C-alpha positions as CSV (number, residue, x, y, z in Angstrom):
1,X,99.7,89.1,142.1
2,X,100.5,91.0,138.9
3,X,101.8,89.0,135.9
4,X,104.7,91.0,134.3
5,X,104.6,90.8,130.5
6,X,105.8,94.2,129.5
7,X,108.3,96.9,130.3
8,X,105.3,98.8,131.6
9,X,105.0,97.0,134.9
10,X,101.8,98.5,136.1
11,X,98.5,96.8,135.2
12,X,96.0,98.5,133.1
13,X,92.7,99.8,134.5
14,X,89.3,99.7,132.8
15,X,86.3,101.7,133.8
16,X,82.7,101.8,132.5
17,X,80.4,104.8,132.4
18,X,77.2,103.1,133.6
19,X,75.2,106.2,132.6
20,X,75.9,105.6,128.9
21,X,76.5,101.9,128.8
22,X,73.7,100.0,127.1
23,X,74.8,96.6,128.3
24,X,75.5,95.2,124.8
25,X,78.3,93.1,126.1
26,X,80.7,93.7,123.2
27,X,83.5,94.8,125.6
28,X,83.3,91.6,127.5
29,X,83.1,89.6,124.3
30,X,86.5,91.0,123.0
31,X,88.3,91.1,126.4
32,X,91.2,88.5,126.1
33,X,91.9,88.2,129.8
34,X,88.3,88.0,131.2
35,X,88.7,91.2,133.2
36,X,85.3,92.1,131.7
37,X,82.6,89.5,132.0
38,X,79.0,89.6,130.8
39,X,76.8,88.2,133.5
40,X,73.0,88.5,133.6
41,X,72.8,91.3,131.0
42,X,75.4,93.2,133.0
43,X,79.2,93.7,132.4
44,X,81.2,93.0,135.4
45,X,84.8,94.2,136.0
46,X,87.2,91.6,137.6
47,X,90.5,93.3,138.2
48,X,91.8,90.2,140.0
49,X,91.7,88.2,136.8
50,X,94.8,86.0,136.3
51,X,96.5,88.3,133.8
52,X,94.7,91.4,134.9
53,X,94.0,94.2,132.4
54,X,96.8,94.2,129.8
55,X,95.6,97.5,128.4
56,X,95.1,96.1,124.9
57,X,92.2,98.6,124.4
58,X,90.0,96.0,122.6
59,X,87.0,96.9,124.8
60,X,87.5,100.6,124.4
61,X,87.8,100.2,120.6
62,X,84.7,98.0,120.3
63,X,82.3,99.9,122.5
64,X,79.7,101.6,120.3
65,X,78.8,104.2,122.9
66,X,82.3,105.3,124.1
67,X,81.4,104.1,127.6
68,X,84.6,102.1,128.2
69,X,87.9,103.8,129.3
70,X,91.3,102.0,129.5
71,X,94.4,103.6,131.0
72,X,97.8,102.4,131.9
73,X,100.8,100.6,130.3
74,X,101.2,103.5,128.0
75,X,97.6,103.5,126.8
76,X,95.0,106.2,127.3
77,X,91.7,107.3,125.6
78,X,93.8,109.9,123.8
79,X,95.2,107.1,121.7
80,X,91.8,106.3,120.1
81,X,91.6,107.2,116.4
82,X,88.7,106.9,114.0
83,X,88.9,104.1,111.6
84,X,88.9,105.0,107.9
85,X,85.7,104.1,106.0
86,X,85.7,100.8,104.2
87,X,85.9,102.4,100.8
88,X,89.2,104.1,101.8
89,X,90.9,100.8,102.8
90,X,93.1,98.8,100.5
91,X,91.2,96.3,98.4
92,X,92.4,92.7,98.2
93,X,93.5,93.4,94.6
94,X,95.5,96.5,95.6
95,X,97.1,94.8,98.6
96,X,98.1,91.8,96.5
97,X,99.5,94.1,93.8
98,X,101.6,95.9,96.5
99,X,102.9,92.6,97.8
100,X,103.7,91.2,94.4
101,X,105.6,94.4,93.4
102,X,107.8,94.4,96.5
103,X,111.4,93.5,95.8
104,X,114.5,93.3,97.9
105,X,116.4,96.4,96.8
106,X,120.1,96.9,97.4
107,X,120.9,99.5,94.8
108,X,119.8,103.1,95.4
109,X,119.9,106.4,93.6
110,X,121.9,109.3,95.1
111,X,118.6,110.9,96.2
112,X,118.0,111.1,100.0
113,X,114.9,109.9,101.7
114,X,112.8,112.8,102.8
115,X,112.4,112.9,106.6
116,X,108.6,113.1,106.3
117,X,108.7,109.8,104.3
118,X,110.6,108.1,107.1
119,X,108.2,109.5,109.7
120,X,105.3,108.1,107.7
121,X,106.9,104.7,107.4
122,X,107.5,104.5,111.1
123,X,104.0,105.8,111.9
124,X,102.4,103.1,109.6
125,X,104.7,100.4,111.0
126,X,103.6,101.2,114.5
127,X,100.2,99.8,113.7
128,X,101.7,96.3,113.5
129,X,100.5,93.6,116.0
130,X,103.5,93.7,118.4
131,X,102.6,91.9,121.6
132,X,100.4,93.1,124.4
133,X,100.3,96.0,124.1
134,X,102.9,97.1,121.4
135,X,105.0,99.2,123.7
136,X,107.9,96.7,124.0
137,X,109.2,97.3,120.4
138,X,111.3,100.3,119.5
139,X,112.7,101.7,116.3
140,X,116.0,103.6,115.7
141,X,115.9,105.8,112.6
142,X,119.4,106.3,111.1
143,X,118.9,109.0,108.5
144,X,121.7,110.0,106.1
145,X,124.4,108.1,104.3
146,X,127.2,109.2,106.5
147,X,125.4,108.1,109.7
148,X,124.5,104.8,108.0
149,X,128.1,104.2,107.0
150,X,129.4,104.9,110.5
151,X,127.1,102.2,111.9
152,X,128.0,99.8,109.1
153,X,131.7,100.3,109.9
154,X,131.0,99.7,113.6
155,X,129.3,96.5,112.7
156,X,132.2,95.4,110.4
157,X,134.8,96.2,113.1
158,X,132.8,94.1,115.5
159,X,132.8,91.2,113.1
160,X,136.5,91.7,112.7
161,X,137.0,91.2,116.4
162,X,134.7,88.1,116.3
163,X,136.8,86.5,113.6
164,X,139.9,86.9,115.7
165,X,138.1,85.1,118.5
166,X,136.4,82.4,116.5
167,X,139.3,81.1,114.4
168,X,139.2,77.6,113.0
169,X,141.1,76.2,116.0
170,X,138.8,77.7,118.6
171,X,135.7,76.6,116.6
172,X,137.0,73.0,116.5
173,X,137.7,73.1,120.2
174,X,134.2,74.4,120.9
175,X,132.5,71.7,118.8
176,X,131.8,69.3,121.7
177,X,130.1,72.1,123.6
178,X,127.9,73.3,120.8
179,X,124.8,71.9,119.2
180,X,125.5,70.4,115.9
181,X,123.1,72.8,114.1
182,X,124.7,75.8,115.7
183,X,128.2,74.6,114.9
184,X,127.2,74.0,111.3
185,X,125.6,77.4,111.1
186,X,128.7,79.1,112.5
187,X,131.0,77.3,110.2
188,X,129.0,77.5,106.9
189,X,127.1,80.8,107.3
190,X,128.0,83.1,110.1
191,X,131.7,83.1,109.8
192,X,131.7,83.3,106.0
193,X,129.3,86.2,106.3
194,X,131.6,87.9,108.8
195,X,134.6,87.4,106.5
196,X,132.6,88.9,103.6
197,X,131.7,91.9,105.7
198,X,135.2,92.4,106.9
199,X,136.8,91.9,103.5
200,X,134.6,94.5,101.9
201,X,135.0,96.9,104.9
202,X,138.8,96.8,104.4
203,X,138.2,97.8,100.7
204,X,135.9,100.6,101.7
205,X,132.7,98.8,100.4
206,X,129.5,98.7,102.5
207,X,127.8,95.3,102.0
208,X,126.1,95.5,105.4
209,X,123.7,98.3,104.6
210,X,124.6,98.6,100.9
211,X,125.2,102.4,101.0
212,X,121.5,103.0,101.7
213,X,120.5,106.6,102.6
214,X,118.4,105.4,105.6
215,X,118.1,102.4,108.0
216,X,115.5,101.5,110.5
217,X,116.7,99.2,113.3
218,X,114.0,97.4,115.3
219,X,114.6,96.2,118.8
220,X,112.5,94.6,121.5
221,X,112.5,94.5,125.3
222,X,113.1,91.4,127.4
223,X,109.3,91.1,127.8
224,X,108.6,90.8,124.1
225,X,109.4,88.2,121.5
226,X,111.9,88.8,118.7
227,X,109.0,88.1,116.3
228,X,107.3,91.2,117.5
229,X,110.1,93.4,116.1
230,X,110.2,91.4,112.9
231,X,106.5,91.9,112.3
232,X,106.9,95.6,112.8
233,X,109.8,95.6,110.3
234,X,107.5,93.7,107.8
235,X,104.9,96.4,108.2
236,X,107.6,99.1,107.6
237,X,108.7,97.3,104.5
238,X,105.2,97.3,103.0
239,X,104.7,100.9,104.1
240,X,107.9,101.9,102.3
241,X,106.8,100.1,99.2
242,X,103.5,101.9,99.1
243,X,105.5,105.2,99.2
244,X,107.7,104.2,96.3
245,X,110.8,103.3,98.4
246,X,112.9,100.2,98.0
247,X,113.8,98.1,101.0
248,X,115.6,95.0,102.2
249,X,115.5,93.4,105.5
250,X,119.0,93.0,107.0
251,X,119.5,90.2,109.5
252,X,123.3,90.1,109.7
253,X,123.9,93.4,111.5
254,X,121.6,93.1,114.6
255,X,123.3,90.0,116.1
256,X,126.6,91.9,116.2
257,X,124.8,95.1,117.5
258,X,123.5,93.0,120.4
259,X,127.1,92.3,121.5
260,X,128.2,96.0,121.3
261,X,126.7,97.9,124.2
262,X,128.5,101.1,123.3
263,X,126.9,101.0,119.9
264,X,123.4,100.3,121.3
265,X,123.9,103.2,123.7
266,X,124.9,105.6,120.9
267,X,121.9,104.5,118.9
268,X,119.6,105.2,121.9
269,X,118.5,101.6,122.3
270,X,117.4,101.1,126.0
271,X,119.6,98.9,128.2
272,X,118.3,95.3,128.0
273,X,116.6,95.7,124.6
274,X,118.0,93.6,121.8
275,X,118.3,94.8,118.2
276,X,116.4,92.3,116.1
277,X,116.4,93.2,112.5
278,X,117.2,96.2,110.3
279,X,115.5,97.6,107.2
280,X,117.5,99.6,104.6
281,X,115.5,102.2,102.6
282,X,116.1,104.3,99.6
283,X,114.9,105.3,96.2
284,X,115.5,102.2,93.9
285,X,118.1,102.6,91.2
286,X,116.6,99.7,89.2
287,X,113.0,99.4,87.9
288,X,111.8,95.8,87.8
289,X,109.5,94.7,85.0
290,X,108.3,91.4,86.3
291,X,108.0,89.4,89.5
292,X,108.7,85.7,90.3
293,X,105.7,83.9,91.8
294,X,106.6,82.8,95.3
295,X,105.3,79.8,97.3
296,X,105.7,78.1,100.6
297,X,107.9,75.1,100.8
298,X,104.9,73.1,101.8
299,X,101.2,73.6,102.4
300,X,99.3,70.9,104.1
301,X,95.7,70.5,105.3
302,X,95.4,67.5,107.6
């Protein structure tokens, strides 16, 4: 019986060209579901493995002779690309410098973001590790200040409706039916945030997307974890930094977007998918001279 773990319901299929296969066993070594097994100097295919072929493509990518082919779940041999040589990849120092230089940017110049830059950010972000395989995460590109502002106002009006529903009396009555942490979060964070959004909206100020010229909204299917979309957003953030763009992750808008099916439909988000996190992008209006060293709250080694 197939184990469903993707919006692509069909299992993947793997084939091996025995005429070119040298029997090195690398494909079986990297197969995460034991569809490929190396037995007696021979690679066997077990399509009835518990999770079946998830079309991750690990075997096809590792094979030194091009003898393995994977198809299904949105994957085909046409998706294979050559890896850049080691000398063209980011050094540790270059990557550390990029991460150190990244700032949360909420003030942008009047300059628009060129469509080709947005395309490059999305292309680079699509290399993020997003589940198995990464076809359950989507991205909506909102390009242009007018379009961004329209979505911001939709979100603000949604929060306005929420505030009418979740007034202090209703929140107090709901307390016995809510977990203490959720009730505290609603009272001390979500509702004050909603009031801030609405107050600024009524004054004509956008503090949801900060007047950014572009926004990327990441969403995931019911078969993926919200972390998958967040990881993709992180990759987009670093990609944008490498292109000289400023960014900030926005977590306040997607929860409201999830409640607004009409908005999701207008944005082209498939039915059942949940907006998870947004990334505002633009050319920074401020040049930072220094960074603050960051650290984890706690690092232990038991």
